[in-house]
C-alpha positions in Angstrom: -1.4 -19.1 0.0 0.7 -16.5 -1.6 1.4 -13.3 0.4 2.7 -10.1 -1.2 4.0 -7.1 0.7 4.3 -3.7 -1.0 7.4 -2.7 0.8 9.7 0.3 1.3 12.9 -0.9 3.0 13.6 2.7 4.3 10.3 2.7 6.3 10.5 1.3 9.8 6.8 0.2 9.8 7.4 -1.6 6.5 10.4 -3.4 7.9 8.5 -4.4 11.1 5.6 -5.7 9.1 8.0 -7.8 6.9 9.6 -9.2 10.1 6.3 -10.2 11.6 5.5 -12.1 8.4 8.8 -13.8 8.4 8.6 -14.7 12.1 5.2 -16.3 11.3 6.9 -18.5 8.8 5.7 -16.6 5.8 8.1 -15.8 3.0 6.2 -13.1 1.1 6.8 -11.8 -2.4 8.4 -8.5 -1.7 7.5 -5.7 -4.1 9.6 -2.5 -3.6 6.8 -0.4 -4.9 8.9 2.8 -5.2 11.0 0.9 -7.8 8.2 -1.1 -9.3 4.9 0.7 -8.7 1.7 -1.1 -9.3 -0.2 -0.1 -12.4 -3.7 1.5 -12.1 -5.5 -1.8 -12.6 -3.5 -3.6 -9.8 -3.8 -0.6 -7.5 -7.6 -0.6 -8.0 -7.6 -4.3 -7.1 -5.6 -3.7 -4.0 -8.0 -0.9 -2.9 -10.9 -3.2 -3.4 -9.2 -5.9 -1.2 -8.5 -3.2 1.4 -12.1 -2.0 1.3 -11.0 1.7 1.1 -10.9 4.5 -1.4 -7.8 5.8 -3.2 -8.1 9.0 -1.1 -7.9 6.8 2.1 -4.6 5.3 0.8 -2.9 8.7 0.2 0.1 9.9 2.2 -1.1 13.4 2.6 2.2 14.7 4.1 4.2 14.1 0.9 5.2 17.0 -1.3 3.7 15.2 -4.3 0.3 15.4 -2.6 0.5 19.2 -2.9 2.1 19.2 -6.3 -0.7 17.0 -7.7 -3.4 19.1 -6.2 -4.8 16.1 -4.4 -6.4 18.1 -1.5 -9.1 19.1 -4.0 -12.1 17.0 -3.1 -13.3 17.1 -6.7 -10.5 14.9 -7.8 -11.9 11.5 -9.0 -10.9 8.1 -7.8 -9.2 7.5 -11.2 -7.3 10.8 -11.0 -6.0 9.9 -7.5 -5.0 6.4 -8.6 -3.2 7.8 -11.6 -1.4 10.3 -9.3 -0.3 7.3 -7.1 1.0 5.4 -10.1 3.0 8.4 -11.3 4.2 9.1 -7.7 4.3 5.9 -5.7 5.6 7.8 -2.7 1.9 8.8 -2.2 0.9 5.2 -1.5 0.6 4.4 2.2 2.8 1.6 3.2 3.2 -1.3 3.8 0.4 -3.1 2.1 0.1 -6.9 2.6 -2.1 -8.9 0.2 -3.2 -12.4 0.8 -5.8 -13.9 -1.6 -8.8 -11.6 -1.7 -7.9 -9.6 1.4 -5.3 -7.0 2.2 -4.2 -4.8 5.1 -2.1 -1.8 5.7 0.7 -2.5 8.2 -0.1 0.5 10.4 0.4 -0.7 13.0 2.6 -3.6 11.8 0.7 -6.0 14.2 -2.4 -5.5 12.0 -0.9 -8.0 9.5 -1.6 -10.8 12.0 -5.3 -10.5 11.2 -4.5 -11.4 7.6 -2.6 -14.5 8.6 -5.3 -15.9 11.0 
């Protein structure tokens, strides 16, 4: 089954997650999401597979979080997704997708659940 990792090579957790996949014999499709961000439809699908809201996937420590006014609890799911599409640095990483399931590689070992 195809495995995709939304990867940031500068992130140690993302590199560790990719290494765990490769050590398990999985050669995932690697999407450097900062260069090739998912569109709103794909991001919505990923959120559904993760079983979380867009707000749960936000990196709240990023400057773009403040710039986009995302601390405002009135911001809708669609507005948050649009902000992540415009500013992919806001997307928590790494995300590994396999079939109809996905996990965030924090901690990286969590990806093993997806492979079982």
